[in-house]
N, C-alpha and C positions, 0 to 999 in steps of 0.2 A: 535899450529894450524896445522891441516892436510891440505896439498895441494890438490886442486881439480884435479882429473884425467881427461884425454881426454874422457874416457868412461862416466864419470859423466856429462861432458859438452854435449856430444852427446845425452845422455838420457834426459837431461833437455830440449834440443831442441825438442825432440820427444814428450815430455809431455807438449807441449804448451797448454794454456787454451782452452777449447772447444769453448769459446766465439769467438776466432779468426776464427774458422772453421764455426761457425753458425751465425756470425754477419750479413750476408746478409739477413737472415730471418726477421730481424727487419724492412726491407723495402718491404717485400713481401705483395702483395695485399690480399693474402689469410689469412694473420696473424690473423685477427679478425673473421674469418668465421667458425671456427670449422672444423672437419675432415669429416663429413658425405658426403659432395660433392666430396671429393678427394679420398676417400677409399671405397672399396666395402663392402656391408653389406652381412652378411650370408644369403644365399638363394636368392640373387639378380638375377633376370632373365636377359637374354641377352639384351632384349630391354631396360630394366631399366638401365643396365650398359652403354649401348651406349648413352642414354640420359644424364645420370649423368656425364659421361666422357666428352661429348660435352659441357655441362654447365661449368665444371671445366676448360676445355681448353679455353673457352671464357674469363674466369677470368685471366688465365695465359697469354693470348694474349697481353695484355697491361701492364703486370707486369714489373716494372723496373729491377727486379732481375731474370727474366726468364732464362737467360743463366746460371747464377750461380746455380740456382735450378736444371736445367737439368744436368749440370756438376756434381753436388753433387749426383744426382740420379744414374748417370752412374759410377762415381768413387766409391761410397759406395754400389753399386749394390742393390738399392732399388727395391725390387721385387713387391711391392704392391703400388697401388695408382697412382694418376696423379701428376707428378713432372715436373715443367718447361714446361708445355704444352705437355708432353708426357705421354701416358698411359703405363701400364705394357706391353701390347702387342707391342706398338711402340718401347719401349726400347729393348725388347727381340728380335723382328723380324727385325726391321730396324735400330734401334739406332737413329732415328730422329722423330720429330713430324709429325703427319698426317695432 
């Protein structure tokens, strides 16, 4: 039997199951809603975007995993969509919800 090296142990920790990273999503209020409200459509006008983002943020406002979602968006640099009550612009410009 070949002994396990410290590199293999470190690599095994780095390769933890994705479910550990994404488990918070199981509690998200948006889980059953689909993506249309949270992500822009091609050709979406400015007014449409503002209304869509406002509606998405209302859903996020009472979500029990809002903080985890926002942290995910910032940590993984989610460039598109509403995450944790923050829009693309919020995360890019301010780093906080509007």
